[in-house]
N, C-alpha and C positions, 0 to 999 in steps of 0.2 A: 738251777738251784732247786734242791728237793725240799718240800715243806716238812716241818717237824710233825705237823698234824694237818689233816685234811678232813673237813666236815661237809658231807653232802646232804642237803635238806631236799629230799626228793620223794617221789611216790614210786612204789614198785609195782610191777605188773608181769604177767606171763607173756610169752611171745604171742600167744593166741589173742591177747587183748590189744596188741599193736595193730595199726591199720594194715590192710592187705599189702599195700605198696611197700611198707617196711618189712613185712614178712618175706616178700619176694626178694627184696634186696639182701636179706640176711641169709638166704639159702646158698649153701656152698656144698662142694663135694663132701662126702662123709669122711671127715677128719676129726682129730681131737679138738681143733679150734672150732669146728662147726658145732660141736656139742655145747659150747659156751654161748651159742646164739639163742639158746632156748630161754634164758632169763634176761629180762630187760628192766631198766630203770627209766622212768619218764621224767624228763625235764620239761618245764612249761606245758605239761599235759600232752606232749607229743602232738601239738596242733598244726605244725607247718605242713602244708600240702605242696609247697614249692620244692621241686627236686634239686634246686641249686642251694637250698638252705638246709642245714642239719634238721632232721625230722623230729628232734627232741627225744628220741628213744636211744638209750645207751645200753648195748648188750654186754653181757659178761665177756664175750669175745673181744669187744672193743676195750674193755677194762684190762684185759690181758696185755694189750699193746702199750699200756702206761709203764713208765719207769718210776716205780715208787720205792726203789732202794734208798734206804736212809730215812724213809717216812716212818716215824715211830707209831703213829696212830691214824687210822682212817675210820671215821664214824659215818655210817649210812643210816640216818635217822628216818627211816621209813619202815613200815611194817612189811613182813614177808620177804625180807632181804637176806635172811640167814640160811635159807634153804635153796632150793633150785630143783632141777629135774634130775632124776636118776638116769644116767646114760651108760648103759652096758658096763664094761669093766672100769669106766672112769669113776663111777660112784656118783655122789651128789655134786652137781655142777651148777654154780650160781655165783652171785656177786661176791659173797664172802670168800669163796675159794679163789675166784679170779683175782681179787685185790691182793690176797695173800701171795699168789703166784707171781703177781706183778711186782712184789717186793715189799709190801707193807708189813711192818713188824707185828702190828696188832690191828685187828679189825673188829669193830663193834657193829653188830647187826641185830635185827629182830626176826626170829623164826616164825612169828605169828602176828596177827593183827593187834594194833594198839591205837587208841585215839590220838588225835593231834594235841589236845591239851595235856594229857598225861606224858606224851612224848616230850613236849616242850618243857614241862616241869622237871622231868628226869634229865634232859640234856642240860638245863640250867645247873642242876646239882652236879652233873658229871663234869662240866667245864669249871665250875667253881672249885670242885674237889681237885681236879687236875692242876688248876692254877695255884691253889693253896699248898699243894704238896708236890711241887716240881720234883721229878725224879722217881715218883712212885709209879710202879707199873700200871698201865691202863686197866688191867683186870681188877686191880685193887681199887683204883679210883672209881671204877664202875660199881664195884661191890659197895663201897662207902656211900656212893650216891644213892644206890638202891635202898640201903639201910636207912639213910636220911629220909627218903620218900616214904618208906614203910612206917617209920616212927611218926612222921608228920601226919600221915593218914590215920594212924591209930589215935593220935591226940585229937585231931579235928573231928573224925567221924566214928571213932571207936571200932574201926574195921580195918583189916590189913589190906584188902583189895589188891591182890597180886596182879590183876589185870592192868593196874596202873603203874607198876614199877618193875615187874619181873620179866617183861618181854625181851629186853636186850641182853645179849651175851657177848663176851669178849673172847676172841680166839687169837692165838699167836703168842707173843712174848709174855711170859709169866714172871719174869725176874725183875 
């Protein structure tokens, strides 16, 4: 069964930040799939040293192996998940692209750093908006959530503070 929405509360990192053991395991011959091993997402801080246990690092190459067909929305609420590495003729290769190629209709990611509290506040607004307006495209729900955060910050602080609401972008289904 395919989920309608998938939310990943994770931390993003570059392959260089992963432990050497993980980087060695990720090396493959020069193929399109190997290009996707350059971006990783960390679950539980990537702390496991036991080779029989998943190491906690999830590469974009591994994301490609998912079957997300029929999944309307994937939200990766971590900073620096919207980009990736530029790999030759492949272009920018990272989590956003991998999840889209795996079949997700819409993917919400952040192309730059954002703090945990502003992320949590924006995600609360996004899910509230998505639940209140079932059937509205994810990009519209995200835009409405961002406007709500912007207006809240202006009322409370008298300042727009785009660093607290503008970091996330939606790619994919716009209708």
